[in-house]
C-alpha positions in Angstrom: 0.0 0.0 0.0 1.4 3.4 -1.0 1.9 5.6 2.1 1.4 9.4 1.8 4.2 11.8 2.3 2.7 13.7 5.3 3.9 17.0 6.7 3.0 16.4 10.3 3.2 20.1 11.0 0.0 20.4 9.0 -1.9 17.8 11.2 -4.0 19.1 14.1 -1.9 18.7 17.2 -4.5 16.6 19.2 -4.5 13.9 16.5 -1.1 13.9 14.9 0.1 10.9 16.9 -3.0 9.0 15.8 -2.4 9.9 12.1 1.2 8.9 12.4 0.3 5.6 14.1 -2.4 4.8 11.5 0.1 5.4 8.7 2.5 3.0 10.4 -0.1 0.2 10.1 0.7 -1.5 6.8 -2.9 -1.8 5.6 -4.0 1.8 6.4 -3.2 5.1 4.8 -4.8 8.4 5.9 -6.2 10.9 3.4 -7.7 13.7 5.5 -8.1 14.6 9.2 -9.4 17.2 11.5 -9.5 16.9 15.3 -12.6 19.0 15.7 -12.5 22.7 16.8 -14.3 25.2 19.0 -13.8 28.7 17.7 -15.0 32.2 18.1 -15.1 32.8 14.3 -16.3 30.7 11.4 -13.5 30.4 8.8 -11.2 33.3 9.5 -10.9 35.7 12.4 -13.2 38.7 11.8 -15.8 36.9 9.6 -19.0 35.5 11.1 -18.9 35.4 14.9 -21.1 33.5 17.4 -23.5 35.2 19.8 -22.1 36.3 23.2 -21.4 33.2 25.4 -21.3 30.9 22.4 -18.6 29.4 20.1 -18.8 27.6 16.8 -18.2 23.8 17.1 -16.8 21.9 14.1 -16.7 18.2 13.6 -13.6 16.0 13.8 -12.9 13.3 11.3 -10.3 11.0 9.8 -10.7 9.6 6.3 -8.5 6.7 5.5 -8.1 3.7 3.1 -7.8 0.2 4.2 -6.2 -2.6 2.1 -8.4 -5.6 2.9 -5.9 -7.9 1.4 -4.2 -7.9 4.8 -5.4 -10.5 7.2 -6.0 -8.1 10.1 -7.8 -5.4 8.2 -11.3 -6.8 8.7 -10.7 -7.3 12.4 -9.4 -3.7 12.8 -12.5 -2.3 11.1 -14.7 -4.5 13.4 -12.9 -3.2 16.5 -13.2 0.4 15.2 -17.0 -0.1 14.9 -16.9 -1.1 18.6 -15.3 2.3 19.4 -18.0 4.0 17.3 -20.8 2.2 19.3 -19.5 3.7 22.6 -20.4 7.2 21.5 -23.7 8.5 20.3 -22.1 11.3 18.2 -19.7 9.1 16.2 -20.4 8.0 12.7 -18.3 5.4 10.8 -18.9 4.3 7.3 -17.4 3.5 4.0 -17.9 6.4 1.5 -19.7 5.7 -1.8 -21.1 8.5 -3.8 -20.6 7.1 -7.3 -18.8 10.2 -8.5 -15.9 9.3 -10.9 -13.8 12.2 -9.6 -14.3 11.6 -5.9 -11.0 11.2 -4.2 -12.4 9.4 -1.2 -14.6 6.8 -3.0 -14.4 3.5 -1.0 -12.5 5.2 1.9 -13.4 4.8 5.5 -14.9 7.9 7.1 -14.8 8.2 10.9 -16.7 11.4 12.0 -17.1 13.0 15.4 -20.3 14.9 14.9 -22.1 17.8 16.6 -25.5 17.7 15.0 -27.1 16.5 18.2 -26.0 19.8 19.8 -26.7 22.2 16.9 -29.4 21.2 14.5 -32.6 21.7 16.6 -33.6 24.6 14.4 -34.4 23.9 10.7 -32.7 26.0 8.0 -35.1 27.9 5.9 -34.7 29.3 2.4 -35.0 32.8 3.8 -32.2 32.4 6.3 -29.0 34.4 5.6 -25.7 32.7 5.6 -24.8 33.9 9.1 -28.1 32.6 10.5 -27.5 29.2 8.8 -23.9 29.0 10.2 -25.2 29.8 13.7 -27.9 27.1 13.4 -25.4 24.4 12.3 -22.3 25.3 14.4 -23.2 27.6 17.4 -23.2 26.1 20.9 -22.9 27.6 24.3 -19.2 27.7 25.3 -19.5 25.2 28.1 -21.4 22.7 25.9 -18.7 23.1 23.2 -15.9 22.6 25.7 -17.6 19.4 26.9 -17.9 18.1 23.4 -14.3 18.9 22.6 -13.2 16.9 25.7 -15.5 14.0 24.4 -13.8 14.2 21.0 -10.4 13.8 22.8 -11.7 10.7 24.5 -12.7 9.2 21.2 -9.3 10.0 19.6 -7.6 8.3 22.6 -9.7 5.2 22.1 -9.0 5.2 18.4 -5.2 5.6 19.2 -5.2 2.6 21.5 -6.7 0.5 18.7 -4.3 1.9 16.1 -1.4 1.3 18.4 -2.4 -2.3 18.9 -2.2 -2.9 15.1 1.1 -1.0 14.8 2.5 -3.3 17.5 1.1 -6.4 15.8 3.0 -5.3 12.7 6.2 -4.6 14.6 6.2 -8.1 16.0 5.8 -9.6 12.6 9.0 -11.2 11.2 7.9 -9.9 7.8 7.9 -6.3 8.9 10.2 -4.4 6.5 8.2 -1.2 6.5 10.1 2.1 6.4 7.9 4.6 8.1 9.6 7.9 7.4 7.6 9.7 10.1 9.0 11.9 12.8 10.2 10.1 16.0 9.3 13.1 18.2 6.3 15.4 18.1 6.8 18.1 15.4 6.7 21.7 16.5 5.9 24.7 14.3 8.7 27.3 14.1 7.8 30.5 15.9 
């Protein structure tokens, strides 16, 4: 399986060890990731802002390919489904949209969602973009902080599982994988 050339400085700090570990497992390659965020702006500082006492909550996700030719691949996916079942806000599925230009067709999509906290109000055709953003992303700050801590718990559970399969590979006499990932946590230059 071809492994990506990843700049770990670009990976969200809370999940870079998970992304690194997943890419060390011979039958997994990551394609995209986001740890999930709580922000006081929408896309860039100064654009849409939440109401007082609120923040915008954004989902976390990891999208990855699994080579099911490896004997442990199916077991890994089954165990990841068990992680998913522990949390009401986690979705895990294989992506199929049928679009020929889709880069993630057939990929595994693991999503830490926030719809249970934000989608109580329907979006109407007459809503402005800032109203739609608030309806889909705005939460009270304490609720958002709680969900981010829950996201971190999920990422830790996922990491334990990924590490198990990394260790299984390390113990294999057939392990000839060159990982090419940093041995220590990367830091951004100041």
